[in-house]
C-alpha positions in Angstrom: 57.9 -33.0 -15.7 55.8 -29.8 -16.2 52.7 -32.0 -16.6 53.6 -33.8 -13.4 53.8 -30.6 -11.5 50.5 -29.4 -12.9 49.0 -32.7 -11.7 50.5 -32.3 -8.3 49.0 -28.8 -8.0 45.6 -30.2 -8.8 46.2 -33.0 -6.4 47.1 -30.6 -3.6 44.0 -28.6 -4.3 41.8 -31.6 -4.0 43.7 -32.8 -0.8 43.2 -29.3 0.7 39.5 -29.5 -0.2 39.3 -32.8 1.7 41.0 -31.2 4.7 38.4 -28.3 4.6 35.6 -30.8 4.4 36.9 -32.7 7.5 37.2 -29.4 9.4 33.6 -28.5 8.2 32.4 -31.9 9.3 33.8 -31.3 12.8 32.8 -27.6 13.2 29.3 -27.5 11.7 27.7 -29.7 14.4 29.3 -27.3 17.0 27.9 -24.4 15.1 24.4 -25.9 15.3 24.9 -26.4 19.1 26.0 -22.7 19.4 23.0 -21.4 17.4 20.6 -23.6 19.4 22.1 -22.4 22.7 21.9 -18.7 21.7 18.3 -19.1 20.6 17.3 -21.1 23.8 19.0 -18.4 26.0 16.9 -15.7 24.3 13.8 -17.8 24.6 14.6 -18.3 28.3 15.0 -14.6 28.9 11.6 -14.0 27.3 10.1 -16.8 29.4 11.6 -15.4 32.6 10.3 -11.9 31.8 6.9 -13.4 31.2 7.0 -15.2 34.6 8.1 -12.0 36.3 5.1 -10.2 34.8 2.8 -13.0 36.0 4.3 -12.7 39.5 3.8 -9.0 39.6 0.2 -9.4 38.4 -0.3 -11.9 41.2 1.1 -9.5 43.7 -1.1 -6.7 42.3 -4.2 -8.9 42.7 -3.3 -9.7 46.3 -2.7 -6.1 47.2 -6.0 -5.1 45.6 -7.8 -7.8 47.7 -6.0 -6.7 50.8 -7.0 -3.0 50.1 -10.6 -4.1 49.6 -10.6 -5.9 52.9 -9.0 -2.9 54.5 -11.7 -0.6 53.1 -14.4 -2.9 54.3 -12.8 -3.1 57.8 -12.6 0.7 57.9 -16.3 1.1 57.0 -17.3 -1.4 59.6 -15.2 0.3 62.3 -16.7 3.8 61.3 -20.2 2.3 61.6 -19.4 0.9 65.0 -18.1 4.3 66.0 -21.7 5.6 66.1 -22.6 2.9 68.6 -20.0 3.5 71.3 -21.1 4.8 74.6 -17.9 5.7 76.5 -15.0 8.1 75.7 -12.6 5.2 76.2 -14.3 3.1 73.6 -14.6 6.1 71.3 -10.8 6.9 71.4 -10.0 3.3 71.0 -12.1 3.2 67.8 -10.5 6.4 66.5 -7.1 4.8 67.1 -8.2 1.6 65.2 -9.5 3.8 62.3 -6.2 5.7 62.2 -4.2 2.4 62.0 -6.5 1.0 59.3 -6.3 4.1 57.3 -2.5 4.1 57.5 -2.4 0.5 56.4 -4.7 1.1 53.5 -2.6 4.1 52.5 0.6 2.0 52.5 -1.2 -0.7 50.5 -2.3 1.9 47.9 1.3 3.1 47.6 2.5 -0.4 47.1 -0.2 -0.9 44.4 1.0 2.2 42.6 4.6 1.0 42.7 3.6 -2.5 41.5 1.6 -1.0 38.6 4.5 1.1 37.5 6.8 -2.0 37.7 4.2 -4.0 35.7 4.3 -1.3 33.0 8.1 -1.4 32.9 8.2 -5.2 32.7 5.5 -5.3 30.1 7.4 -2.9 27.9 10.6 -4.9 28.4 8.8 -8.1 27.6 7.4 -6.7 24.4 10.9 -5.6 23.3 12.4 -9.0 24.1 9.6 -10.7 22.2 10.2 -8.5 19.2 14.0 -9.3 19.4 13.2 -13.0 19.7 10.9 -12.9 16.6 13.7 -11.1 14.6 16.3 -13.5 15.8 14.1 -16.5 15.1 14.1 -15.8 11.4 17.9 -15.4 11.4 18.3 -18.5 13.5 16.1 -20.6 11.3 17.9 -19.3 8.1 21.4 -20.0 9.5 20.4 -23.4 10.8 18.9 -24.4 7.5 22.1 -23.2 5.7 24.3 -25.3 8.0 22.0 -28.3 7.7 22.3 -28.0 3.9 26.1 -27.8 4.2 26.1 -30.9 6.4 24.0 -32.8 3.9 26.3 -31.9 1.1 29.5 -33.0 2.9 29.4 -36.7 1.7 28.9 -35.7 -1.9 31.6 -33.1 -1.8 34.0 -35.7 -0.2 33.1 -38.2 -2.9 33.9 -35.8 -5.7 37.2 -34.9 -4.1 38.1 -38.5 -3.5 37.3 -39.4 -7.1 39.6 -36.5 -8.3 42.4 -37.6 -6.0 42.1 -41.2 -7.2 42.1 -40.1 -10.9 45.1 -37.8 -10.4 47.1 -40.3 -8.3 47.0 -42.8 -11.2 48.4 -40.2 -13.6 51.3 -39.1 -11.4 54.7 -40.9 -11.4 54.9 -43.4 -8.6 58.1 -42.0 -7.1 56.9 -38.4 -7.3 53.5 -39.4 -5.8 55.4 -41.2 -2.9 57.5 -38.1 -2.3 54.4 -35.9 -2.3 52.7 -38.2 0.3 55.7 -38.1 2.5 56.0 -34.3 2.4 52.2 -33.9 2.9 52.4 -36.1 6.0 55.3 -34.1 7.5 53.9 -30.7 6.5 50.3 -30.8 7.9 48.8 -31.8 4.6 50.4 -29.0 2.5 53.1 -30.5 0.1 52.8 -28.3 -2.9 53.0 -24.5 -2.7 53.5 -21.5 -5.0 56.4 -19.1 -4.9 56.0 -15.4 -5.8 58.4 -12.5 -5.5 61.1 -14.8 -4.2 59.1 -16.1 -1.2 57.7 -19.6 -0.5 54.0 -19.5 0.3 54.4 -22.5 2.5 56.9 -21.3 5.0 56.9 -17.6 3.9 60.7 -17.6 3.7 62.7 -16.3 0.8 64.4 -18.8 -1.5 67.9 -18.1 -3.0 67.7 -15.7 -5.9 69.3 -18.1 -8.3 66.9 -20.8 -7.4 64.0 -18.4 -7.9 65.3 -17.6 -11.4 65.6 -21.3 -12.2 62.1 -22.0 -10.9 60.6 -19.5 -13.4 62.4 -21.1 -16.3 62.8 -24.7 -15.4 60.2 -27.5 -15.6 62.1 -29.6 -13.1 60.6 -30.7 -9.7 62.1 -28.3 -7.1 61.8 -28.2 -3.3 61.9 -25.2 -1.0 65.3 -25.2 0.8 63.6 -24.1 4.0 60.5 -26.3 4.4 61.2 -29.0 1.7 57.8 -28.5 0.1 57.4 -29.0 -3.6 57.4 -25.5 -5.1 56.3 -23.9 -8.4 56.3 -20.4 -9.7 53.0 -18.6 -9.8 52.8 -15.2 -11.5 50.0 -13.6 -9.4 50.4 -10.3 -11.3 48.4 -11.9 -14.1 45.6 -13.2 -11.9 
């Protein structure tokens, strides 16, 4: 019976590996999606910051053109000032010059503000581009690793299935049937170790007498709490 229990332990290990493979098969594509989304979001932030910089440069060019036109207009007005013949025309020209100078001054202030904003955005864009370059290396490395894991799933499953098939043939039919029933009822976990009087399946204590028997006997025993197949494992020697 001891040999049968050892075979059951190996079978449980292979079944647990199959379960992990199935979880991996389900989760890895989602992990790829998560990585892609994070990278695309960072790329989008860099792109948006670049677009913002382009927009500010466009505004700066427009303001410079507007100031240039304002300066030319002011020069023409001052030139015409020398040609006026009446006080009324003279004061009107002075008023026009005053308004134009005020507008030019406001445009100059806006240009200074836009230039400061351009510097801030340019620095921010540089920082984000550096962050993107650093993250790109991490992203590509993690994506490659996940891709390799996904590629190895089929071979890992095949190895486990071959082990399960081989072990199944060596286990007593009745014992194997009981194992399958317990596995179905207990979420894939039919065989568990016991240490220090506690079942590692349900984490409940088993009766002291049963615990003593488990350490000495080679008989197939079930946890009285969760009905899983149990065996004693002296972890102090691990």
